[in-house]
Residue frames as a rotation matrix with the C-alpha (Angstrom) as fourth column:
TYR 1
0.929 -0.138 -0.344 -165.96
0.122 0.990 -0.068 -9.08
0.350 0.021 0.936 34.33
VAL 2
0.006 -0.975 0.223 -162.69
-0.105 -0.222 -0.969 -7.34
0.994 -0.018 -0.104 35.18
ALA 3
0.028 -0.028 0.999 -163.55
-0.966 -0.258 0.020 -7.15
0.257 -0.966 -0.034 38.86
GLN 4
0.880 0.350 0.319 -164.29
-0.422 0.885 0.193 -10.96
-0.215 -0.305 0.928 38.94
LEU 5
0.699 -0.680 -0.224 -161.10
0.200 0.486 -0.851 -11.70
0.687 0.549 0.476 37.15
ILE 6
-0.087 -0.743 0.663 -159.12
-0.508 -0.540 -0.672 -9.58
0.857 -0.395 -0.330 39.70
GLN 7
0.375 0.387 0.842 -160.98
-0.923 0.234 0.304 -11.38
-0.080 -0.892 0.445 42.59
ILE 8
0.996 0.032 -0.085 -160.23
-0.053 0.964 -0.262 -14.86
0.074 0.265 0.961 41.05
GLU 9
0.274 -0.961 -0.044 -156.51
0.123 0.081 -0.989 -14.00
0.954 0.265 0.140 40.61
SER 10
-0.207 -0.257 0.944 -156.44
-0.823 -0.477 -0.310 -12.74
0.530 -0.841 -0.113 44.28
ASP 11
0.659 0.510 0.553 -157.94
-0.721 0.638 0.270 -15.96
-0.215 -0.577 0.788 45.44
LEU 12
0.885 -0.411 -0.218 -155.61
0.225 0.788 -0.573 -18.09
0.407 0.458 0.790 43.47
GLU 13
-0.080 -0.963 0.256 -152.52
-0.150 -0.242 -0.959 -16.24
0.985 -0.115 -0.125 44.83
ALA 14
0.090 0.129 0.988 -153.91
-0.984 -0.143 0.108 -16.73
0.155 -0.981 0.114 48.46
ALA 15
0.908 0.351 0.228 -154.34
-0.368 0.929 0.037 -20.33
-0.199 -0.117 0.973 47.82
ASN 16
0.634 -0.761 -0.134 -150.84
0.164 0.302 -0.939 -20.57
0.755 0.574 0.317 46.42
ASP 17
-0.210 -0.637 0.742 -149.42
-0.657 -0.470 -0.590 -18.92
0.725 -0.611 -0.320 49.44
GLN 18
0.427 0.384 0.819 -151.18
-0.873 0.411 0.262 -21.30
-0.236 -0.826 0.511 51.71
ILE 19
0.977 -0.069 -0.203 -149.86
-0.023 0.907 -0.420 -24.25
0.213 0.415 0.885 49.68
MET 20
0.244 -0.964 0.104 -146.36
-0.016 -0.111 -0.994 -22.94
0.970 0.241 -0.042 49.86
LEU 21
-0.016 -0.159 0.987 -146.70
-0.910 -0.406 -0.080 -22.45
0.414 -0.900 -0.139 53.59
PHE 22
0.790 0.371 0.487 -147.94
-0.520 0.827 0.213 -26.01
-0.324 -0.422 0.847 54.09
SER 23
0.823 -0.534 -0.197 -145.07
0.240 0.640 -0.730 -27.33
0.515 0.553 0.654 51.93
ALA 24
-0.035 -0.853 0.520 -142.49
-0.389 -0.468 -0.793 -25.41
0.921 -0.230 -0.316 53.88
SER 25
0.223 0.223 0.949 -143.94
-0.975 0.068 0.213 -26.56
-0.017 -0.972 0.233 57.11
ALA 26
0.975 0.186 0.124 -143.86
-0.177 0.981 -0.077 -30.12
-0.136 0.053 0.989 55.95
ALA 27
0.518 -0.852 -0.071 -140.21
0.170 0.184 -0.968 -29.77
0.838 0.489 0.240 54.84
GLY 28
-0.103 -0.506 0.856 -139.30
-0.738 -0.539 -0.407 -28.29
0.667 -0.674 -0.318 58.09
LEU 29
0.585 0.442 0.680 -140.97
-0.780 0.538 0.320 -31.13
-0.224 -0.718 0.659 60.02
TRP 30
0.938 -0.279 -0.207 -139.18
0.148 0.861 -0.487 -33.63
0.314 0.426 0.848 57.85
ALA 31
0.097 -0.940 0.327 -135.77
-0.203 -0.340 -0.918 -31.78
0.974 0.023 -0.224 58.64
VAL 32
-0.077 -0.154 0.985 -136.41
-0.972 -0.209 -0.109 -31.92
0.223 -0.966 -0.134 62.33
ASN 33
0.886 0.361 0.292 -137.44
-0.399 0.913 0.083 -35.60
-0.236 -0.190 0.953 62.08
VAL 34
0.659 -0.711 -0.247 -134.09
0.179 0.467 -0.866 -36.39
0.731 0.526 0.435 60.27
ILE 35
-0.126 -0.766 0.631 -132.03
-0.574 -0.463 -0.676 -34.50
0.809 -0.447 -0.381 62.91
HIS 36
0.213 0.296 0.931 -133.91
-0.971 0.166 0.170 -36.33
-0.104 -0.941 0.323 65.66
ALA 37
0.993 0.109 0.050 -133.40
-0.100 0.983 -0.156 -39.74
-0.066 0.150 0.987 64.10
PHE 38
0.308 -0.951 -0.030 -129.73
-0.006 0.030 -1.000 -38.94
0.951 0.309 0.003 63.63
ILE 39
-0.284 -0.431 0.857 -129.33
-0.812 -0.367 -0.454 -37.98
0.510 -0.825 -0.245 67.31
SER 40
-0.123 0.292 0.949 -131.43
-0.857 0.451 -0.250 -40.82
-0.500 -0.844 0.194 68.78
GLY 41
0.341 0.146 -0.929 -130.83
-0.774 0.604 -0.189 -43.53
0.533 0.784 0.319 66.25
PRO 42
0.973 0.112 -0.202 -129.93
-0.017 0.908 0.418 -47.03
0.230 -0.403 0.886 67.15
LYS 43
0.102 -0.943 0.317 -126.69
-0.876 -0.236 -0.420 -47.29
0.471 -0.235 -0.850 69.24
ASP 44
-0.132 -0.285 -0.949 -124.85
0.222 0.925 -0.308 -50.18
0.966 -0.252 -0.059 70.85
SER 45
-0.410 -0.096 -0.907 -124.87
0.900 0.117 -0.419 -48.25
0.147 -0.988 0.038 74.16
PHE 46
0.731 0.678 0.081 -126.59
0.662 -0.733 0.160 -45.35
0.167 -0.064 -0.984 75.69
SER 47
0.432 -0.606 -0.668 -123.21
0.343 -0.574 0.743 -43.84
-0.834 -0.550 -0.040 76.81
SER 48
-0.536 -0.686 0.492 -122.34
0.708 -0.048 0.704 -43.22
-0.460 0.726 0.512 73.13
LEU 49
0.327 0.748 0.578 -125.09
0.932 -0.356 -0.066 -40.89
0.156 0.560 -0.813 72.47
PRO 50
-0.444 -0.576 0.686 -124.19
0.551 -0.779 -0.298 -37.23
0.707 0.246 0.663 71.90
VAL 51
-0.460 0.459 0.760 -126.98
-0.627 -0.774 0.088 -36.10
0.629 -0.435 0.644 74.10
SER 52
-0.695 0.288 -0.658 -128.49
0.561 0.791 -0.246 -37.63
0.449 -0.540 -0.712 77.27
LEU 53
0.122 0.925 0.360 -131.74
0.214 -0.378 0.900 -36.85
0.969 -0.033 -0.244 79.11
ALA 54
0.963 0.236 -0.128 -130.39
0.152 -0.083 0.985 -37.12
0.222 -0.968 -0.116 82.65
């Protein structure tokens, strides 16, 4: 049974690592979205934007 328990623990650690990676990716995507919303948020005129496309 020891070998099975070691395999189960390894599987749980791998699943936990995947969950942490997914969570970090979601947090990073949210942060990029916040920055994008701050830069391209509603403005009175396009000339007041800090970044322009053309």
